[in-house]
N, C-alpha and C positions, 0 to 999 in steps of 0.2 A: 501492501499499501506505499508504496514512496513515492511522494511528490503527490498524492491525491487527498492531503490531509492542505484543511486552512488554518492556517496559524488558529482561528477560534477553536477548534475542532482536539491540536495540537496544544492547546495552552489545557483545554476540559481534560484534554483526556489523562494528558498526568497529575494535576494538580486536584482538577478532582474528582474520577472518579478511582487514579490512583491512591490518593490521601484519601480520599474517602476510607477505601479498606485497608489505610494502617491506619489511619484513629478505630476505628470501630476492634481489629486482631487486638490496638494494646486496652480498648475499656474491654474487649473479653478475656485477657492476658492478666487481666488487675481484677478484675474478676470471681478470676478462678484460684487467683493467689490468699484470696483473700477468705474465700470459701474451703480448701484444700488447710488451711490456717485454722479452721474452726472459728473464724470471726462474722458470724451471721450477719450478726447487726450489722457492722461495716459492708458485707458481702450486699444485705437491700437496698440499705444508703447509699450505697456507693450506683447502684441500676438504680434506684427512682429518681434520686437526686438529679444522675445522669439525665434521664429521659425526659424529667419534668421542666431540669435547667436549660435544654431542650430547644421543650416547647413552645417556653418562655419565648427564650431569644427571638426561636422562631417570628412567632404571636408578633412580637415587636419590630421585628427588623420589619416585616410585612406591612406594619402599619405609618412605620417609622417612615421609610425609606420609601 
């Protein structure tokens, strides 16, 4: 596909798509470290807080910008 993608498509593929996968991988890894360590409260807190904060950030971003 060399030469077939626009600069915008390349930017999306490298930062958007790959960045999203690496961020989710880090979130999953951190959550499982807490779970395997027996930190059930912080495991659940990490998941709930991450999801809620992301939803709030999305909402604010969509309303403010």
